C-alpha positions as CSV (number, residue, x, y, z in Angstrom):
1,M,-72.5,-22.0,68.3
2,R,-70.1,-19.8,70.7
3,T,-71.1,-17.9,73.5
4,R,-68.5,-18.8,75.7
5,M,-65.1,-16.6,76.5
6,L,-62.2,-19.0,77.2
7,A,-60.1,-17.4,79.7
8,L,-56.7,-18.1,78.4
9,V,-57.4,-15.8,75.7
10,A,-58.6,-13.2,78.1
11,A,-55.2,-13.2,79.4
12,S,-53.3,-13.3,76.1
13,G,-55.3,-10.5,74.3
14,A,-51.9,-8.8,73.2
15,A,-51.2,-11.9,71.4
16,V,-54.1,-11.7,69.2
17,L,-52.5,-11.8,65.6
18,A,-54.6,-9.1,63.2
19,A,-54.4,-8.9,59.3
20,A,-51.2,-11.1,58.2
21,A,-50.3,-14.8,58.8
22,L,-47.5,-15.2,60.9
23,P,-44.6,-17.1,58.9
24,A,-44.0,-20.7,59.7
25,S,-41.0,-20.3,62.0
26,A,-42.6,-17.8,64.2
27,L,-45.2,-20.3,65.4
28,P,-45.1,-22.3,68.2
29,A,-43.9,-25.6,67.6
30,Q,-46.5,-29.1,68.4
31,S,-45.3,-32.4,69.9
32,S,-48.4,-33.8,69.9
33,G,-51.6,-34.0,67.6
34,A,-51.4,-35.8,64.3
35,P,-49.2,-35.2,61.1
36,S,-50.1,-32.5,58.6
37,E,-52.9,-34.2,55.9
38,G,-51.3,-34.4,52.5
39,V,-48.0,-32.8,50.7
40,V,-49.3,-29.0,51.2
41,R,-46.7,-27.1,53.3
42,A,-48.0,-25.1,56.1
43,A,-45.1,-23.1,54.8
44,E,-46.8,-22.8,51.6
45,L,-50.0,-21.8,52.6
46,L,-48.8,-18.9,55.0
47,D,-46.3,-17.4,52.7
48,R,-49.9,-17.3,50.2
49,V,-52.1,-15.5,52.6
50,K,-48.8,-12.9,54.0
51,T,-51.3,-10.3,52.5
52,C,-54.7,-9.0,53.2
53,D,-57.3,-7.9,50.9
54,R,-60.2,-7.3,53.2
55,I,-63.5,-8.0,52.4
56,S,-65.2,-8.4,55.2
57,H,-66.5,-4.3,56.6
58,G,-64.7,-4.0,59.8
59,M,-62.9,-6.2,62.7
60,Y,-63.8,-9.3,64.1
61,R,-63.3,-9.8,67.8
62,T,-61.6,-13.3,69.1
63,D,-63.9,-13.2,72.2
64,Q,-66.5,-11.2,73.8
65,G,-65.2,-7.8,75.1
66,G,-62.0,-8.2,73.4
67,P,-60.3,-5.9,71.0
68,A,-61.2,-5.8,67.0
69,K,-58.6,-6.5,65.0
70,I,-59.2,-9.9,62.9
71,P,-59.8,-9.1,59.3
72,V,-61.5,-11.0,56.4
73,C,-59.2,-11.2,53.7
74,G,-59.9,-12.7,50.5
75,T,-58.3,-13.9,47.0
76,K,-60.4,-14.9,44.1
77,S,-60.2,-18.4,45.3
78,A,-60.4,-18.3,48.9
79,V,-61.4,-16.4,52.2
80,F,-59.0,-16.1,55.0
81,W,-57.9,-15.0,58.8
82,T,-55.6,-15.6,61.3
83,A,-56.8,-15.7,65.0
84,D,-56.8,-17.5,68.2
85,M,-59.1,-21.3,68.5
86,D,-61.8,-21.6,70.9
87,I,-63.2,-25.0,71.2
88,D,-66.3,-25.9,69.5
89,C,-67.7,-28.9,71.5
90,D,-71.4,-28.7,70.2
91,G,-73.7,-31.0,68.2
92,R,-73.9,-34.8,68.9
93,T,-73.9,-36.1,72.7
94,T,-70.8,-37.9,73.5
95,A,-68.3,-39.0,75.8
96,V,-65.9,-35.5,75.6
97,C,-68.7,-33.5,74.5
98,N,-71.9,-33.3,76.6
99,R,-73.7,-30.6,79.1
100,K,-71.6,-32.0,82.1
101,T,-67.7,-31.8,79.8
102,D,-69.2,-28.2,78.6
103,P,-71.1,-25.6,80.4
104,A,-71.8,-24.1,77.1
105,F,-72.9,-27.0,75.4
106,Q,-75.5,-26.9,72.8
107,P,-77.2,-30.2,71.4
108,G,-77.3,-28.8,67.6
109,T,-75.3,-27.1,64.7
110,A,-75.6,-25.1,62.0
111,F,-74.9,-27.7,59.5
112,Q,-76.3,-31.3,59.8
113,T,-75.1,-34.4,58.9
114,S,-76.7,-36.3,55.3
115,A,-79.1,-37.9,57.8
116,G,-80.0,-34.4,59.2
117,K,-78.7,-35.3,62.5
118,P,-76.1,-32.4,64.8
119,L,-72.7,-32.9,63.7
120,D,-70.0,-35.0,66.0
121,S,-67.5,-32.2,67.3
122,S,-65.4,-34.6,68.7
123,A,-65.1,-36.8,65.7
124,L,-65.3,-34.3,62.6
125,P,-62.8,-31.9,62.2
126,Y,-64.6,-28.5,61.2
127,I,-64.6,-24.6,61.6
128,V,-66.9,-22.1,62.8
129,V,-67.6,-19.1,60.8
130,P,-69.4,-16.1,62.3
131,G,-72.9,-15.9,61.6
132,P,-74.4,-13.4,58.6
133,G,-74.2,-9.9,60.1
134,P,-72.8,-6.6,59.5
135,L,-69.2,-7.3,59.2
136,W,-69.4,-10.0,56.7
137,K,-71.9,-12.5,55.4
138,Y,-70.1,-15.9,54.5
139,A,-72.3,-16.8,51.8
140,D,-72.1,-14.3,49.9
141,H,-68.0,-14.7,49.7
142,G,-68.9,-19.0,48.0
143,I,-68.9,-20.0,51.7
144,R,-72.0,-22.1,52.9
145,G,-71.9,-25.4,54.8
146,G,-69.7,-28.2,53.9
147,S,-66.9,-25.9,52.3
148,V,-63.4,-27.0,52.3
149,A,-60.8,-24.7,54.8
150,A,-57.4,-25.4,55.6
151,V,-56.3,-25.1,58.8
152,V,-52.7,-24.1,59.9
153,H,-50.9,-24.2,63.3
154,G,-47.8,-25.1,64.6
155,G,-46.1,-25.6,60.8
156,K,-49.4,-28.5,60.7
157,V,-51.8,-28.5,58.3
158,L,-55.3,-29.8,58.9
159,Y,-58.2,-29.5,56.2
160,A,-61.6,-29.7,58.0
161,V,-65.5,-28.5,56.5
162,V,-67.4,-25.6,57.6
163,G,-69.8,-26.9,60.4
164,D,-71.3,-24.4,62.5
165,T,-71.9,-20.9,63.3
166,G,-71.3,-18.0,65.5
167,P,-71.9,-14.5,67.0
168,T,-71.7,-12.0,64.2
169,G,-68.9,-10.4,65.5
170,I,-66.4,-13.1,67.2
171,I,-64.1,-15.5,65.1
172,G,-61.4,-17.8,65.7
173,E,-63.0,-21.1,66.3
174,A,-63.3,-24.7,65.5
175,S,-64.5,-28.6,66.8
176,Y,-63.3,-30.1,69.2
177,A,-61.2,-33.2,66.7
178,A,-59.9,-30.4,65.1
179,A,-58.3,-28.9,67.6
180,K,-56.8,-32.2,69.0
181,R,-55.9,-33.2,65.3
182,L,-53.8,-29.8,65.2
183,G,-52.3,-30.7,68.7
184,I,-53.8,-27.8,70.8
185,D,-55.7,-28.8,73.9
186,P,-59.7,-29.9,72.9
187,D,-61.0,-28.8,76.0
188,P,-64.2,-27.2,75.7
189,K,-63.9,-25.5,79.2
190,T,-59.8,-24.9,79.3
191,G,-58.2,-25.3,75.9
192,G,-58.3,-23.6,73.0
193,T,-55.0,-21.5,72.1
194,A,-55.0,-17.6,71.8
195,S,-53.3,-16.5,68.4
196,G,-51.4,-18.2,65.8
197,V,-54.1,-20.4,63.7
198,T,-54.8,-19.5,60.4
199,Y,-58.3,-20.0,58.6
200,I,-58.4,-20.8,54.8
201,L,-61.8,-21.7,53.2
202,F,-62.1,-22.2,49.9
203,R,-64.7,-20.1,48.0
204,D,-68.0,-22.4,46.2
205,S,-66.2,-25.9,47.6
206,A,-68.4,-28.4,49.4
207,V,-67.9,-31.9,50.3
208,S,-71.1,-34.3,50.8
209,P,-71.7,-36.0,52.7
210,I,-70.3,-33.3,55.2
211,E,-69.2,-35.8,57.5
212,D,-66.9,-37.7,55.1
213,H,-63.2,-36.4,56.4
214,D,-61.4,-38.1,54.0
215,A,-63.3,-36.3,51.1
216,A,-62.1,-32.9,52.6
217,V,-58.3,-34.3,53.1
218,A,-58.6,-35.4,48.9
219,E,-60.4,-32.1,48.0
220,G,-58.6,-29.6,50.4
221,E,-55.4,-30.6,49.2
222,A,-56.3,-30.3,45.5
223,L,-57.7,-27.0,46.2
224,A,-54.1,-26.0,48.3
225,A,-52.7,-26.9,45.7
226,K,-54.1,-24.9,43.0
227,F,-54.1,-22.1,45.9
228,V,-50.4,-22.3,46.1
229,A,-49.5,-21.8,42.8
230,G,-51.7,-18.9,42.6
231,D,-55.2,-19.9,41.5
Protein backbone atom coordinates (compact mmCIF):
# COMPACT_ATOMS: atom_id res chain seq x y z
CA MET A 1 0.00 0.00 0.00
CA ARG A 2 1.94 2.98 -1.31
CA THR A 3 2.64 6.14 0.65
CA ARG A 4 6.00 6.94 -0.96
CA MET A 5 6.88 9.24 -3.86
CA LEU A 6 9.65 8.18 -6.26
CA ALA A 7 12.32 10.80 -6.83
CA LEU A 8 12.72 9.80 -10.44
CA VAL A 9 9.04 10.46 -11.10
CA ALA A 10 9.22 13.89 -9.54
CA ALA A 11 12.15 14.62 -11.80
CA SER A 12 10.38 13.33 -14.88
CA GLY A 13 6.77 14.38 -14.29
CA ALA A 14 6.47 15.94 -17.72
CA ALA A 15 7.04 12.53 -19.26
CA VAL A 16 4.01 10.91 -17.63
CA LEU A 17 1.52 9.58 -20.18
CA ALA A 18 -2.15 10.49 -20.11
CA ALA A 19 -5.15 8.94 -21.81
CA ALA A 20 -3.83 6.94 -24.71
CA ALA A 21 -1.30 4.13 -24.66
CA LEU A 22 1.82 4.70 -26.73
CA PRO A 23 2.46 2.48 -29.74
CA ALA A 24 5.07 -0.19 -29.13
CA SER A 25 7.56 1.61 -31.35
CA ALA A 26 7.51 4.61 -29.02
CA LEU A 27 8.32 2.64 -25.88
CA PRO A 28 11.91 2.26 -24.67
CA ALA A 29 13.56 -1.05 -25.41
CA GLN A 30 14.42 -3.26 -22.47
CA SER A 31 17.35 -5.63 -22.47
CA SER A 32 16.81 -7.23 -19.06
CA GLY A 33 14.03 -9.15 -17.38
CA ALA A 34 12.15 -12.23 -18.55
CA PRO A 35 10.70 -12.48 -22.06
CA SER A 36 7.03 -11.83 -22.69
CA GLU A 37 4.64 -14.47 -21.39
CA GLY A 38 2.37 -16.16 -23.94
CA VAL A 39 1.87 -15.40 -27.60
CA VAL A 40 -0.27 -12.25 -27.59
CA ARG A 41 2.09 -9.44 -28.58
CA ALA A 42 2.51 -6.14 -26.77
CA ALA A 43 1.71 -4.24 -29.97
CA GLU A 44 -1.62 -6.04 -30.28
CA LEU A 45 -2.64 -5.10 -26.76
CA LEU A 46 -1.52 -1.50 -27.17
CA ASP A 47 -3.43 -1.19 -30.42
CA ARG A 48 -6.57 -2.27 -28.56
CA VAL A 49 -6.19 0.53 -25.98
CA LYS A 50 -5.33 3.40 -28.34
CA THR A 51 -8.50 5.26 -27.42
CA CYS A 52 -9.97 5.89 -23.99
CA ASP A 53 -13.60 5.70 -22.94
CA ARG A 54 -13.08 7.19 -19.49
CA ILE A 55 -14.84 5.44 -16.62
CA SER A 56 -13.15 7.26 -13.73
CA HIS A 57 -14.84 10.41 -12.43
CA GLY A 58 -11.64 12.39 -12.80
CA MET A 59 -7.91 12.03 -13.32
CA TYR A 60 -5.30 10.31 -11.15
CA ARG A 61 -1.86 11.50 -10.13
CA THR A 62 1.14 9.20 -10.43
CA ASP A 63 2.60 10.58 -7.20
CA GLN A 64 1.59 12.90 -4.40
CA GLY A 65 1.76 16.52 -5.54
CA GLY A 66 2.07 15.68 -9.23
CA PRO A 67 -0.38 16.69 -11.96
CA ALA A 68 -3.65 14.76 -12.23
CA LYS A 69 -3.49 13.43 -15.81
CA ILE A 70 -4.25 9.71 -15.78
CA PRO A 71 -7.78 8.45 -16.53
CA VAL A 72 -9.07 4.94 -15.97
CA CYS A 73 -10.54 3.78 -19.26
CA GLY A 74 -12.92 0.94 -19.99
CA THR A 75 -14.22 -1.49 -22.57
CA LYS A 76 -16.84 -4.19 -22.18
CA SER A 77 -14.27 -6.72 -21.00
CA ALA A 78 -11.44 -4.69 -19.43
CA VAL A 79 -10.35 -1.52 -17.69
CA PHE A 80 -6.97 0.06 -18.39
CA TRP A 81 -4.64 2.98 -17.84
CA THR A 82 -1.12 4.03 -18.84
CA ALA A 83 1.07 5.49 -16.11
CA ASP A 84 4.36 5.08 -14.30
CA MET A 85 5.42 2.12 -12.17
CA ASP A 86 6.32 2.60 -8.54
CA ILE A 87 7.57 -0.43 -6.62
CA ASP A 88 5.39 -2.18 -4.05
CA CYS A 89 7.66 -4.15 -1.72
CA ASP A 90 5.03 -4.74 0.97
CA GLY A 91 3.75 -8.02 2.36
CA ARG A 92 5.89 -10.98 3.35
CA THR A 93 9.31 -10.03 4.73
CA THR A 94 12.08 -11.29 2.43
CA ALA A 95 15.74 -10.56 1.72
CA VAL A 96 14.83 -7.84 -0.80
CA CYS A 97 11.59 -6.55 0.73
CA ASN A 98 11.86 -5.57 4.39
CA ARG A 99 12.13 -2.52 6.64
CA LYS A 100 15.83 -2.06 5.85
CA THR A 101 15.52 -2.18 2.07
CA ASP A 102 12.27 -0.18 1.98
CA PRO A 103 11.67 2.61 4.54
CA ALA A 104 7.97 2.58 3.57
CA PHE A 105 7.65 -1.20 3.98
CA GLN A 106 4.35 -2.48 5.35
CA PRO A 107 3.97 -6.13 6.42
CA GLY A 108 0.48 -6.57 4.95
CA THR A 109 -1.18 -6.51 1.55
CA ALA A 110 -4.82 -5.75 0.85
CA PHE A 111 -5.34 -9.27 -0.47
CA GLN A 112 -3.90 -12.45 1.02
CA THR A 113 -2.75 -15.89 -0.07
CA SER A 114 -4.99 -18.94 0.14
CA ALA A 115 -3.47 -19.54 3.58
CA GLY A 116 -4.47 -16.06 4.76
CA LYS A 117 -0.90 -14.70 4.66
CA PRO A 118 0.38 -11.47 3.07
CA LEU A 119 1.49 -11.77 -0.53
CA ASP A 120 5.20 -12.10 -1.34
CA SER A 121 5.94 -9.03 -3.46
CA SER A 122 9.46 -10.28 -4.18
CA ALA A 123 8.17 -13.44 -5.86
CA LEU A 124 4.61 -12.80 -7.08
CA PRO A 125 3.92 -10.44 -9.98
CA TYR A 126 0.96 -8.33 -8.93
CA ILE A 127 -0.35 -4.84 -9.53
CA VAL A 128 -1.73 -2.23 -7.16
CA VAL A 129 -5.10 -0.59 -7.77
CA PRO A 130 -6.19 2.71 -6.19
CA GLY A 131 -8.31 2.22 -3.12
CA PRO A 132 -12.02 2.95 -3.55
CA GLY A 133 -12.65 6.67 -3.62
CA PRO A 134 -14.43 9.51 -5.40
CA LEU A 135 -12.50 9.00 -8.64
CA TRP A 136 -13.17 5.29 -9.15
CA LYS A 137 -14.27 2.17 -7.28
CA TYR A 138 -12.64 -0.86 -8.81
CA ALA A 139 -15.20 -3.35 -7.45
CA ASP A 140 -17.99 -1.56 -9.33
CA HIS A 141 -16.26 -2.51 -12.58
CA GLY A 142 -15.68 -6.22 -12.04
CA ILE A 143 -12.22 -5.91 -10.48
CA ARG A 144 -11.23 -7.60 -7.21
CA GLY A 145 -8.28 -9.20 -5.48
CA GLY A 146 -6.94 -11.94 -7.76
CA SER A 147 -8.28 -10.35 -10.95
CA VAL A 148 -5.99 -10.94 -13.92
CA ALA A 149 -4.02 -8.14 -15.55
CA ALA A 150 -1.76 -7.80 -18.57
CA VAL A 151 1.05 -5.31 -17.94
CA VAL A 152 2.80 -3.96 -21.04
CA HIS A 153 6.15 -2.18 -21.05
CA GLY A 154 9.08 -1.97 -23.44
CA GLY A 155 7.56 -4.42 -25.90
CA LYS A 156 6.97 -7.04 -23.20
CA VAL A 157 3.77 -8.50 -21.78
CA LEU A 158 3.55 -9.72 -18.20
CA TYR A 159 0.49 -11.36 -16.68
CA ALA A 160 -0.16 -10.52 -13.06
CA VAL A 161 -2.94 -10.40 -10.48
CA VAL A 162 -4.48 -7.56 -8.51
CA GLY A 163 -2.69 -7.94 -5.19
CA ASP A 164 -2.77 -4.69 -3.25
CA THR A 165 -4.45 -1.29 -3.01
CA GLY A 166 -2.96 2.18 -2.77
CA PRO A 167 -4.06 5.77 -2.12
CA THR A 168 -7.40 6.80 -3.59
CA GLY A 169 -5.94 9.50 -5.82
CA ILE A 170 -2.71 7.88 -7.05
CA ILE A 171 -2.19 5.24 -9.74
CA GLY A 172 0.72 3.28 -11.25
CA GLU A 173 2.35 0.65 -9.04
CA ALA A 174 3.29 -3.04 -9.12
CA SER A 175 5.21 -5.54 -7.07
CA TYR A 176 8.97 -5.99 -6.95
CA ALA A 177 8.57 -9.25 -8.89
CA ALA A 178 6.46 -7.63 -11.62
CA ALA A 179 9.01 -4.88 -12.18
CA LYS A 180 11.90 -7.31 -12.27
CA ARG A 181 10.21 -9.51 -14.87
CA LEU A 182 9.58 -6.48 -17.08
CA GLY A 183 13.20 -5.37 -16.90
CA ILE A 184 12.37 -2.39 -14.67
CA ASP A 185 14.62 -1.63 -11.71
CA PRO A 186 12.74 -3.20 -8.76
CA ASP A 187 14.60 -1.36 -6.00
CA PRO A 188 11.87 0.00 -3.68
CA LYS A 189 13.94 3.12 -2.88
CA THR A 190 15.23 4.16 -6.30
CA GLY A 191 13.61 1.87 -8.85
CA GLY A 192 10.53 2.00 -11.00
CA THR A 193 9.96 3.93 -14.20
CA ALA A 194 8.39 7.33 -14.76
CA SER A 195 6.08 6.46 -17.65
CA GLY A 196 5.17 4.05 -20.41
CA VAL A 197 3.50 1.21 -18.47
CA THR A 198 0.05 0.07 -19.58
CA TYR A 199 -2.10 -1.88 -17.13
CA ILE A 200 -5.02 -3.86 -18.62
CA LEU A 201 -7.30 -5.51 -16.03
CA PHE A 202 -9.83 -8.06 -17.21
CA ARG A 203 -13.30 -7.62 -15.73
CA ASP A 204 -14.85 -10.49 -13.73
CA SER A 205 -11.66 -12.55 -13.91
CA ALA A 206 -10.00 -14.29 -10.97
CA VAL A 207 -7.08 -16.57 -10.17
CA SER A 208 -7.43 -18.96 -7.27
CA PRO A 209 -5.25 -19.35 -5.41
CA ILE A 210 -4.09 -15.78 -5.95
CA GLU A 211 -0.44 -16.80 -5.54
CA ASP A 212 -0.49 -19.23 -8.52
CA HIS A 213 1.38 -17.24 -11.17
CA ASP A 214 1.21 -20.05 -13.72
CA ALA A 215 -2.58 -19.92 -13.47
CA ALA A 216 -2.48 -16.16 -13.96
CA VAL A 217 -0.43 -16.60 -17.12
CA ALA A 218 -2.78 -19.24 -18.54
CA GLU A 219 -5.90 -17.23 -17.75
CA GLY A 220 -4.30 -13.97 -18.83
CA GLU A 221 -3.25 -15.33 -22.20
CA ALA A 222 -6.76 -16.60 -22.92
CA LEU A 223 -8.35 -13.31 -21.89
CA ALA A 224 -5.80 -11.25 -23.80
CA ALA A 225 -6.45 -13.23 -26.97
CA LYS A 226 -10.17 -12.51 -26.68
CA PHE A 227 -9.45 -8.87 -25.89
CA VAL A 228 -7.33 -8.23 -28.98
CA ALA A 229 -9.94 -10.03 -31.07
CA GLY A 230 -12.43 -7.37 -30.00
CA ASP A 231 -14.35 -9.01 -27.16
